[in-house]
C-alpha positions as a Python dict, from the first residue, in 0.01 Angstrom:
ca = {
    (1, 'M'): (0, 0, 0),
    (2, 'D'): (79, -7, -372),
    (3, 'T'): (66, 332, -551),
    (4, 'E'): (-145, 190, -836),
    (5, 'T'): (-398, 49, -588),
    (6, 'D'): (-403, 380, -402),
    (7, 'L'): (-473, 573, -723),
    (8, 'E'): (-748, 337, -839),
    (9, 'A'): (-924, 383, -503),
    (10, 'L'): (-947, 762, -542),
    (11, 'S'): (-1244, 940, -693),
    (12, 'S'): (-1204, 1099, -1035),
    (13, 'R'): (-1227, 1441, -868),
    (14, 'E'): (-940, 1351, -631),
    (15, 'L'): (-731, 1224, -923),
    (16, 'H'): (-798, 1546, -1116),
    (17, 'D'): (-704, 1763, -819),
    (18, 'M'): (-383, 1571, -748),
    (19, 'A'): (-274, 1569, -1113),
    (20, 'M'): (-353, 1939, -1159),
    (21, 'R'): (-178, 2035, -835),
    (22, 'R'): (134, 1842, -938),
    (23, 'A'): (133, 1972, -1297),
    (24, 'L'): (84, 2333, -1193),
    (25, 'H'): (343, 2313, -914),
    (26, 'H'): (602, 2169, -1155),
    (27, 'A'): (492, 2381, -1453),
    (28, 'D'): (435, 2059, -1645),
    (29, 'I'): (313, 2214, -1969),
    (30, 'G'): (334, 1877, -2143),
    (31, 'F'): (67, 1724, -1920),
    (32, 'L'): (-153, 2033, -1933),
    (33, 'W'): (-131, 2029, -2313),
    (34, 'E'): (-214, 1655, -2318),
    (35, 'L'): (-516, 1725, -2096),
    (36, 'L'): (-633, 2009, -2322),
    (37, 'R'): (-609, 1777, -2622),
    (38, 'A'): (-803, 1500, -2441),
    (39, 'I'): (-1097, 1712, -2323),
    (40, 'P'): (-1290, 1732, -2655),
    (41, 'A'): (-1276, 1353, -2696),
    (42, 'A'): (-1383, 1306, -2333),
    (43, 'E'): (-1676, 1543, -2385),
    (44, 'E'): (-1778, 1361, -2699),
    (45, 'S'): (-1751, 1022, -2523),
    (46, 'V'): (-2006, 1134, -2263),
    (47, 'G'): (-2244, 1276, -2523),
    (48, 'D'): (-2148, 1644, -2520),
    (49, 'A'): (-2054, 1673, -2888),
    (50, 'R'): (-2168, 2037, -2911),
    (51, 'E'): (-1926, 2140, -2636),
    (52, 'A'): (-1648, 1933, -2790),
    (53, 'G'): (-1691, 2109, -3125),
    (54, 'A'): (-1686, 2452, -2964),
    (55, 'D'): (-1368, 2366, -2774),
    (56, 'L'): (-1183, 2278, -3090),
    (57, 'T'): (-1216, 2636, -3209),
    (58, 'K'): (-1177, 2829, -2882),
    (59, 'V'): (-867, 2793, -2668),
    (60, 'S'): (-1029, 2991, -2387),
    (61, 'S'): (-1310, 2735, -2371),
    (62, 'L'): (-1055, 2456, -2348),
    (63, 'I'): (-869, 2626, -2063),
    (64, 'S'): (-1194, 2676, -1876),
    (65, 'D'): (-1284, 2313, -1936),
    (66, 'M'): (-939, 2204, -1817),
    (67, 'L'): (-984, 2381, -1487),
    (68, 'G'): (-1324, 2216, -1441),
    (69, 'S'): (-1226, 1878, -1583),
    (70, 'G'): (-1258, 1715, -1243),
    (71, 'E'): (-1636, 1736, -1255),
    (72, 'N'): (-1904, 1485, -1349),
    (73, 'E'): (-1878, 1247, -1643),
    (74, 'I'): (-1585, 1436, -1795),
    (75, 'A'): (-1371, 1347, -1493),
    (76, 'E'): (-1467, 982, -1537),
    (77, 'A'): (-1373, 993, -1906),
    (78, 'L'): (-1036, 1154, -1821),
    (79, 'R'): (-968, 921, -1527),
    (80, 'P'): (-718, 701, -1720),
    (81, 'L'): (-517, 1011, -1814),
    (82, 'Y'): (-496, 1126, -1451),
    (83, 'I'): (-399, 779, -1326),
    (84, 'D'): (-131, 740, -1593),
    (85, 'Y'): (16, 1081, -1508),
    (86, 'L'): (15, 1017, -1134),
    (87, 'R'): (176, 675, -1182),
    (88, 'K'): (458, 842, -1373),
    (89, 'H'): (479, 1129, -1122),
    (90, 'P'): (368, 1002, -779),
    (91, 'P'): (229, 1265, -544),
    (92, 'R'): (488, 1376, -290),
    (93, 'E'): (324, 1200, 5),
    (94, 'Q'): (339, 867, -184),
    (95, 'A'): (688, 925, -327),
    (96, 'D'): (828, 1004, 21),
    (97, 'G'): (646, 716, 193),
}
């Protein structure tokens, strides 16, 4: 099966977990930074403007949000970011297959 089709079929939570696992395992600071930058816009897109504003001023809030960014509407808003990252860096089981 095609990697793109496989990724599209996964839940946003599964995409988050796979992308985070890969990024952390490979110390991919670039992706983690991109995710941190995307979280406030994702929060605002799902109607959580107060949280988005707080995140812009507190790095610790952003890191906490990054770790939980596989939950609820935020995961859905970040879904394209996870899919793009996993297309560029296929999970091991898909890269080996």
